[in-house]
DRENZA-439003 format. One record per residue (C-alpha): x, y, z. Coordinates in steps of 0.05 Angstrom, whole numbers, plus 32768, in hexadecimal, padded with zeros to 4 digits. Layout:
N
XYZ/...
This chain:
350
7804865D84E3/7812869A84B9/7822869F846F/783F86DA8449/785886E48402/789D86FC83ED/78AB872F83B6/78F0873E839B/78D9875E8359/79088734832E/7906874582E4/7912870A82B6/791D8711826B/78DF87268246/78BE874C827F/78BD87988288/78C487BE82C9/787C87D682C2/7863878F82BA/7885877382F7/786C87AD8322/782587A68307/7823875A8310/7840875D8356/780B878E836D/77D68762834E/77F187268374/77F2874D83B5/77AA876283AD/7798871A83A0/77C0870483DD/779587308409/7755871483EB/776E86CD83F4/777E86D6843E/77CB86D8843F/77E586FB847D/781B8726845F/7847873A8425/78928745842A/78BB877583FE/7905876E83F0/793587A883E2/7964879F83A7/798087CE8372/79A987D78333/799B87928313/7963876582F9/796D873A8338/793D8768835C/792087AA8348/790587C7838A/793787FC839E/7906881D83CF/78DA87ED83F7/78B68826841A/789D884383D8/788387FF83C4/786687F38409/783F88348403/7823881C83C1/780F87DA83E2/77EF8800841C/77C5882883EA/77B087E883C6/779C87BE8402/777687C38444/778887888470/77C88764845D/780787758484/78418793845D/7886877B846E/78CC87878454/79008751844B/79288779844C/793887C38451/798487C48449/799487F28483/79DC8804846F/79C088258430/799288568455/799488988479/7973888684BC/794B88C784C1/792D88BE847C/791F88758489/78FE888384CC/78D188B584AA/78BF88868470/78B0884C849E/7883887884C9/785F8893848C/7851884D8470/783A883584B3/7808886E84B7/77F18866846E/77E7881B8478/77BF882284B8/77F7880284E1/780487C684B4/785087CD84AB/7883879984C0/78CB87B384B9/78FB877C84A4/7943879384A2/79878777848D/79CE87888479/79C987738430/79FC8747840E/7A07875D83C6/7A49877E83BA/7A3087A1837B/79FB87C683A2/7A2E87DE83D5/7A5E87F4839F/7A2788188379/7A14884083B7/7A5C884D83CB/7A57882A840E/7A8B87F9842A/7A7287B4843B/7AA387B58475/7A7487E88495/7A3587C0848A/7A2C87A884D2/7A3C87EB84F3/7A0F881184C3/79D787DE84CD/79D887E28519/79E0882E851C/79A9883A84E9/7977880E850E/7989882B8552/797D88728537/793A885F8518/79238842855A/793C887F857F/791688AD8550/78D688858557/78D8888085A2/78EE88C785B5/78CF890B85A8/791589248596/795288F9858C/799D89068589/79D488D78573/7A2088DC856A/7A37889E8547/7A6A88838516/7A40889084D8/7A0988C184EE/7A0288FD851B/79BD89188530/79AC8952855D/79668956857B/7942893A853E/78F7892C853E/78D38903850A/788B890B84F5/785D88E884EB/786788B58522/785C886C8512/78148856851E/782C8815853F/784B88278581/7881882C8594/78948819854C/788287E48518/789A879D8525/78E387948511/78FD875484F0/7947874684E5/795D871884AD/798D86E484CA/79A686A484AA/79D4868084DB/79FE86B08506/79EF86A78550/7A0686EE8560/79D28709852F/799B86DF854F/79B086F98593/79B18741857A/7969873B8563/7950871685A1/7970874985D1/7948878085AF/7907875785A8/790C8758855C/78F3871D8534/791886F28501/791186E584B7/793B86AC849D/79478689845B/798C8682843B/7991869B83F2/79D8868083EC/79C5863883E4/798F860F83C3/797385FD8408/795B863C842B/7970861A846C/793F863E8497/7937860084C3/7980860584D6/7976864F84E3/793A8641850F/7961860D8538/799A863F8541/796886738557/794986438589/798D863485A7/799D867E85AF/7959868B85CF/7963865085FD/79A7866B8614/798786AF861F/794986958643/791D86B6860D/78F9867985F2/78B986A185EC/78D686C385AE/78DA86828586/789986938562/78B886D58548/78D486B1850B/78C286B584C2/78DE86808492/78E786938449/78D88659841A/78D4865283CE/788D863983C1/786186228387/782285F88389/77F985D98351/77C485A3834D/77F5857A8324/7836856E834A/785E8566830A/784685AA82F2/785585C98336/789C85B38329/78A285C682E0/787D860982DC/78AD86318307/78EE861282ED/7900864682B8/78F1867E82E9/7919865E8320/7953865382F1/7950869D82DF/795486AF8328/799086818332/79B586A082F8/79A686E78310/79BC86D48357/79FD86B6833F/7A0B86F48315/79F987298349/79F58709838E/7A3E870683A2/7A58872E83DE/7A9F872783C3/7ACB876383B7/7AE8876E8371/7B2687488385/7AFC870C8399/7B05871283E4/7ACB87158414/7ABF874E8445/7ACC873C848E/7A82873984A0/7A71870C8464/7AA286D3846E/7A6986A18473/7A4F86B2842D/7A76867B8409/7A42864783F7/7A40865383AC/7A528611838C/7A1885E983A7/79E8861E838F/7A0786218349/7A0385D6833F/79BF85C98360/798F85A58330/794785BD832F/79288578833B/7955856C8378/794685B18395/78FB85A18393/7907856683C2/7922859283FA/78F485968436/78F985E38437/78E285EB83EE/789685EA83EE/788785D183A8/7854859D8393/7809858F8395/77E185A983D1/77EB856A83FA/7836856983EE/783D85B28402/781185A9843F/783D856F8456/787D8597844E/786285D28474/784585A684AA/7889858784B5/78A785CC84C0/786E85DE84EE/787E85A18518/78C485BF8521/78A485FD853E/78A4862B8501/7861864D84FA/786B868684C9/7880867F8480/789086B1844A/7880868F8408/78A886A183C9/7873868F8396/789386AF8359/78DD86A48363/790186C38328/78C486EC8314/78BA86C482D4/787D869982E4/784086AD82BC/781086D882E4/77D686A882DD/7801866F82F9/781886998334/77D186AF8345/77B98667833C/77EF864D836C/77DD8682839F/77938670839C/77A1862683A1/77CD863183DD/7798865C83FE/7760862B83EE/778185E883FA/77BF85F28425/77B086298457/776E860E8471/778E85CB847F/77C685EA84A7/779B861784D2/
């Protein structure tokens, strides 16, 4: 089994930008020492919901601060990027890290980010696919040309080349859509799943949908190419495991409700975001009920082991743990939870 840690760089009240950056890098260095497999960085901009507008810059800082741990992105929002610049940045970080980069990509879902960058959400899917295709073309050809809807390239070469050949592993964020699972499987890309639009991240449902698509395609061997994103907190005292993160998790919920909508100013949803309607259950979810969900890994070490073991029995082997959801848990508590997980949970799961 593999375990990574998730970083959104949320900024709750009372914390400065410098503090959240400093504490996150400290946690990542600790994660390497404790034996976690990877860290995963999420691109967000303009609001306190997430203050990591450039995952590649932060990934370079992580590469300089660590030696072993893999550095993933969940996600780089492809519609926001020039594909030539992104292909160059990814290759640079892969070289600087000694070939430790995992490139997680997605379309994004926050209307405010699209508006701020002057990009239509109705173009999100076409921009996503074209940008990724261009990046792959640039990484796998000495020179590459492209005449598309959004970008035109004529005999472009990028240097340096990625250290991992032909290019770093690519992971696509998918929640439920069968066509998106098929898109990833056809290209041998992996999956990251975990729904932010409801209290239950629902990655088990996503995994089952992925298995069905792979079965239909005859690609069952790809089932292990799946990372599940799960809010997590562990403490020796189960009651404290539940209570310590509550204020921070509530802060995240409030920030998500304020900034997370894909709706246009008139309240309508773009065509490619019609499934993003599950707000009410998230708004009304009570903290104590959320903790009971099988996909929320909160409790003492034995409780968390049991929850993860149950998911492992379903066939899920790789988990991205969101240890500081909301960014407001005290640093000593986050580091303590990480150490307890590494000492008491990971060894029992193998």
